[in-house]
C-alpha positions in Angstrom: 75.4 95.4 90.3 78.3 92.8 89.6 80.4 95.7 88.0 79.9 97.8 91.1 81.1 95.0 93.4 84.0 94.4 91.2 85.0 98.2 91.1 84.6 98.3 94.8 86.9 95.3 95.4 89.3 96.9 92.9 89.3 100.2 94.7 89.8 98.4 98.1 92.8 96.5 96.9 94.4 99.8 95.5 93.6 101.6 98.8 95.3 98.9 101.0 98.3 98.7 98.6 98.8 102.6 98.7 98.1 102.5 102.4 100.9 99.9 102.9 103.3 102.0 100.8 102.5 105.3 102.6 102.7 103.7 106.1 105.9 101.7 105.5 108.9 102.6 107.6 112.1 101.7 105.6 115.3 102.6 107.4 118.1 103.4 105.0 120.6 104.6 107.7 123.1 102.0 108.9 123.1 103.4 112.4 120.6 105.2 114.7 121.3 107.1 117.9 119.0 107.1 120.8 118.1 110.9 120.9 115.8 110.9 123.8 113.4 108.5 125.6 110.4 108.0 128.0 109.4 105.1 129.9 106.2 104.8 131.9 106.3 102.0 134.4 103.2 100.8 136.4 103.0 98.8 139.6 99.7 97.3 140.6 99.0 97.7 144.3 96.7 95.4 146.0 95.3 96.6 149.5 93.2 94.4 151.7 91.2 95.6 154.7 92.4 94.2 158.0 88.8 93.9 159.1 87.1 92.3 156.1 89.1 90.0 153.9 86.7 90.4 151.1 87.3 94.1 150.7 89.9 94.5 148.0 91.0 97.6 146.2 93.4 97.8 143.2 95.2 101.0 142.5 98.2 101.8 140.2 101.5 103.3 141.2 103.0 104.9 138.2 106.4 106.3 137.4 108.4 107.8 134.7 112.2 107.4 133.5 113.4 110.0 131.1 117.1 109.8 130.4 118.3 107.2 127.8 121.2 106.8 125.6 122.4 104.2 123.1 123.0 103.1 119.5 121.2 100.8 117.1 123.4 99.5 114.3 121.2 98.0 111.6 124.0 96.5 109.4 125.5 94.6 112.5 121.8 94.2 113.9 122.9 95.2 117.3 120.6 97.1 119.8 122.4 98.7 122.7 120.6 101.2 125.1 121.0 102.3 128.7 118.8 104.2 131.1 119.7 106.3 134.1 118.3 105.4 137.5 118.3 108.2 139.9 115.8 110.6 141.8 115.9 113.1 139.0 115.5 110.7 135.9 113.6 107.7 137.5 110.7 108.4 139.9 107.2 107.7 141.0 104.6 110.2 140.2 101.3 111.4 141.5 100.2 110.6 145.1 103.2 108.1 145.5 105.8 110.8 145.1 106.6 110.5 148.9 107.9 106.9 148.3 110.7 108.0 145.8 113.6 108.1 148.4 112.5 104.8 149.7 112.2 103.2 146.3 115.8 104.2 145.4 117.4 103.4 148.8 115.5 100.2 149.7 114.4 98.6 146.4 116.5 99.9 143.6 119.7 100.6 145.4 120.4 103.3 142.8 123.5 104.6 144.5 125.3 101.3 143.6 123.2 100.4 140.4 122.6 103.7 138.8 122.1 102.4 135.2 120.0 99.8 133.6 121.0 98.4 130.2 119.7 96.3 127.4 122.1 94.8 124.9 120.5 92.5 122.1 120.3 91.4 118.5 117.7 92.5 116.1 115.9 89.3 115.2 113.5 90.8 112.7 112.2 94.1 111.2 109.4 94.4 108.7 109.5 97.9 107.0 106.0 97.3 105.7 104.5 97.3 109.3 107.4 98.8 111.3 107.3 95.8 113.6 110.6 95.0 115.1 111.7 92.2 117.4 115.0 92.2 119.5 116.4 89.4 121.7 119.0 90.4 124.2 120.2 90.8 127.8 118.4 93.2 130.2 120.5 94.3 133.3 118.7 95.9 136.2 119.8 96.2 139.9 123.0 94.4 139.0 121.2 91.4 137.7 121.4 90.3 134.1 118.4 88.2 132.4 119.3 86.5 129.1 116.9 85.9 126.2 114.7 89.0 127.2 112.6 89.7 124.0 111.3 93.1 123.2 108.9 93.7 120.4 107.9 97.1 119.2 106.8 99.3 116.4 108.9 101.8 114.4 107.3 104.9 112.9 108.6 108.0 111.4 109.0 110.7 114.0 106.3 113.5 114.3 109.1 116.1 113.9 109.8 114.7 110.4 113.3 113.9 111.5 114.2 110.4 112.6 112.1 107.7 114.0 110.2 106.7 117.0 110.2 103.2 118.6 107.3 102.2 120.8 107.3 98.9 122.9 105.0 97.5 125.7 106.5 94.6 127.8 106.6 93.4 131.5 109.5 93.2 133.9 109.4 90.7 136.7 110.9 92.2 139.9 111.9 88.9 141.2 114.1 88.2 138.1 116.3 91.0 139.2 116.3 90.5 142.8 114.4 93.6 143.5 112.8 93.6 147.0 109.0 93.6 146.8 107.6 96.7 148.2 105.2 94.9 150.5 103.9 95.5 154.1 101.4 93.7 156.1 98.6 95.6 154.4 100.0 96.2 151.0 100.9 93.7 148.3 102.4 94.7 145.0 102.3 92.7 141.8 105.7 91.5 141.0 105.1 92.0 137.3 105.7 95.7 136.3 104.0 97.0 133.1 106.4 99.1 131.0 105.6 101.5 128.0 108.8 102.6 126.3 109.2 105.2 123.6 112.6 106.0 122.1 113.4 108.8 119.6 116.0 107.7 117.2 118.1 109.8 114.8 
């Protein structure tokens, strides 16, 4: 019985060791280019009945951004990406499509601020887990916020060529002076949930 437990423990150690090796994501390249990207953003909308204050309903307004460019220089530890903000590449989806023009004209002012950017320094990267951390400057709506930290995970791309970086974080609309899309009956949470995926080569 003791031997069985000993063998089981040994096999477990070997399994986790091999798993760590197989799942590791070393990056031998000195520079990676952003080949493509997708960003899902979600706003939480809170609607209160004008007749009964206790009646509250939460729904999500979701949107997608799909045009990215940039470079990651691993030797210099620099992280530099930009995202296009226009009706074609940055839009609300589903039942809120009707609000796209208003979002760009009233809130994002994309005719003037057609690009968002993030320039940072890679603070850490662990090849064993693929976890990365970057500290940088996020510029949206013509406003720059310093010390904006993004953490994510790097994995090998499913295509077998390059890598994929995934990150979840929040953006505060008030930090970037983006007018809150509120009316008398609708209140939108100022924190926007962001899910980012970049394909790197």
